[in-house]
N, C-alpha and C positions, 0 to 999 in steps of 0.2 A: 483568053478569058471567055468563059461561057456563062450564061445565066439560064437557069431552068426552074420550072415549078417543082417544088419538092413534095413528093408523096411520102407516106409512112416508111417506105423503103430507104429514104434518105435521112432517117432519124439520127444515125451516128454522125453524119456530116453536120446536120443542123445542131446537134448537141455540142459538137466541137466549137462551132463558130458562135453559138449562143453563149456558152460558158466563157469564151474569150471576150465577147462583148461585155458581159456582166462583170468580168474581172477587170478589164482595162478601161471601161467607160461606165462605171457604176452610176454616175449622176445622170446619165442620158436615158435611163429606163425606170419605169415604175416598179418593175420586177427587181428582185434582189438575188444576188448569187446564192445566198443561203437557201432561197426558195427552190432553186433549180439544181444545185450542185449534186445532191444525193438522190435525185429522182431516177427511177429506173428508165431504161431506154424506151420502154413501152409508153411512158408518159410523153416523151418527145414525139413518138410516132402518132399518138392520139392527137396531139396538138397540130401536127402537120395534116392529119386527116380532117380536122375541124376547120382550119383556117388556111386560106390561100397564102402560101409562103414561097418565096423565091430565094434561091441560093446562087451566088456567083462562085465559080470555081476557076482556079489557076491550076491547070492540070487536074489532079485528083483532089487538091486541097481546097476546102471552102474558104473563101476570102471575103464574103459579104452575105448579108441577108436582109430581107424586107418582107413584111406581111401586111395584109389588109383584112378588115372585117366589116361586115355589113352592120350599120347602126341599128340597134334594136328599136329605136324610137322613130326612125325614118328609113324605110326600106330602100329609098333611092339614094341614100347617103352612105358612104363608107369612110373608114378611118385607116390611115396608114400607121403602122407601128413597128417596133422591133427592128429598126433600121441600123445597120452597122456595116462598116467597111474596115477591114484590117489596115492598120497604119501603113504597112509596106505597099498597099495597093491604092492609097488615096492619091488623087490627082491623075488617075489613069482611066477615068471614065466608068469605073465600076458602079459608083452611086448612080450615075445617069442611066446606066443600063438597067439597074435594079428598078429604079423609078419608072422607066419606060415599060418594063414588064408588068408592073402593077397597074399602071394606067391602062394598058391594053386589056389585061385580064378583068379589071373592074368594069371597063366599058362593055366588054363582051357579056358580063353578068348583069347588065342593065343598070349599073350605078350611074346616077346623073352628076354626082359631085363627090370628090374625095377631100377629106379634111385630115389635118395632122397638127401636131404640136411639136415644136422644136425649141431647144434652149435658146433664150434670148442672146446668149453669148456665143452661140454656135454659128458664126458667120459663114463658114464653108458649107454647112448643110443648108442654111437658108439660101445661099447662092445656087446650090444644086436644085432646090425646089423651085426657085424663081426661073431657072433655065428651062424647067419642065412645065412652066406656065402657072405655077401656084402664085397666089397673091396673099398678102397679109390681110387678115380680117379678124373680127372679134370671134370669140369662141361661143358657139351656140350652147344652150343649156343641155347638159347630158349628165348621166350619173357617172362621174369620174372625179378623181381627186387631182385637179389641176393646181398649179401654183402660179404665182405672178411672174415667175421666171420663164414661163413658156410663151412662145409666140404662136398664135393660131394662124394656119394658112389653109387656103382652099383652092381647088382646081375643079372647074366644071368640065364634064366629059361630054363628048359628042353623042 
């Protein structure tokens, strides 16, 4: 398994894993399959150009993804999102490797802390974030539609 930052040239691989995620875990994302299913590949490439996104591969097949964005209200804060690991790869360190890649990339970009929201019922994901040093905290005010079913977590970066 390898993890690498995805540029626009990885749009086909990201499209495949993104659509798998939205199909198999629709409740885990604010985006909906209907919003992405019929988009042209150029839209996927543009998204990869705009946001740091990492893909995990088993051979040539994408098996996981994660992205982060800089918070528009606080330049030193970032948000993790779009996290998914294919069922067949869970428990094999893929999620840990994806999280580590984002932590390093965000730190290199000058981010002081990363935040995320995870489903309150998603104990495996919460455990992965805790292993990476995230702590459960309250959600800061930001323009987003959160629900009470989400747990806010934060990790300060060096």
